[in-house]
N, C-alpha and C positions, 0 to 999 in steps of 0.2 A: 598522654599520647605516645605510643611507641614509635621511635624513629630508628631507622637502620641506614648506616652509611657504609657503602662498599668501596673497596679500593684494591688495587693490585693487578687489574687486568692489563692487557697490552698485546703486543705482537711478539711471537716467539717462533723459532724454527722447530720443525718436527723433531721430537726427541728431547726437547728442552723442558724446563720446569717453570712454573709460576706459583706464587702463593697469593690467594685471595683472602682479604680480611673483611669482616663486617662488624662494625661497632654499633652496639645497641644502646639506646637510652630510653628513659621513661618506663622501665619495667624492672622487675626483680629477675635479673638475667638467669640465675641458677635454677629458677622454677620452669623455665621454658624449654621446649624442644626447638632446636635450630636446624635449618636445612639449607642446602644449596640446590637450586634448580637451574636449568639452562634452556634457552630457546634459540634454535638455529633458524635461519630464514626459511619461511614456508613450512615450518614444522611446529608441532605443538610443544608447549613448555613441558619439560620432563624433570622428574626428580633425579638428582645426581647423587646426593648423600644427605644423611640426616643423623642427628645425634640427640639422644634423649636426655632428660635432666639427670638420669643416673649414669650417663656416659656410654650407653650402648649405641652402636653405630649400625648403619645400613647403607649399602651402596647399590647403585644400578650395575648390572652385570658388565657393561662395557668399560667401566672404570675401576673395577675391583683389582686391587694390587697395584694400581697406579696413582689413585687419588686417596687422600686421607683427610678426614674431617676431625677437627679438634676445637676445644674451647678454652678460654682463659677467663674464668669467672671474675677474677680480680679486675680485669680490663673490660668485662662485658663484651667480649669479642669472640667471634667464631671464625675459624680459618678453614681454608680448603687448600691443601698442598697438592699440586697437580704435577706429576712426573711423567716422563715418557709421553709427552703430548703428541697427539696425532691431528692431522688436518680435520678429521671428523669431530674433534672436540671444539672446533670453532663455533662460537655461539655467544649470546649475551647471557651472562651468569647472574642470577638473582639470589639474594639472601632472603630467607623466610624465617619468621619467628612465630611460633604457635604458643600462645600464652597458656597458662594453667587453666584458664576458663574457656579455651577453645577458639579464641580469636586469632586470625592470621594477619600478619603484617609483612610487607614486602619492601625491599630496598629498591633503589632506582635502576639497578643493573649495571654491570661492568662488562665491557666487550673483551673477549678473548679470541685472538686470531692466531691460528697455527699455520705457518707456511710450509710448503714442501721443500 
C-alpha cells in the first residue's frame, strides 16, 4: 500500500517562501509520476506541478517561475519549493503519486496560508 506523508505547510507573509515535502513508502519511487495539487475553499482541486519519472516537469500558469518541483529518489521524497508567495496561493496542498500501472494515491494534505 502506497503511503504519502506531507510536511512543510504553514503561515507565511506575502513574498515569502515555503518548501513542502512528501515522503512516499510502499512503492518503487523512481517509477512514479509525482505531483502537487491544491484546493482553496470553495474551489476545485487543481494541479500545481508534476514531475515525471524521467524528470520532466509541468506547472500551472499561475505558479510558473515561482514554484519548483523536484525529487530525491534516495529519500523517496518529492518537494515543492514555493517562492514569492501570494495570498491567492492559500490552499490545502496535496501530494499525488501516480504509479507505473496508473493508480493514484494521495497524501492527507498540508495547509498553506499566505497573509497580506
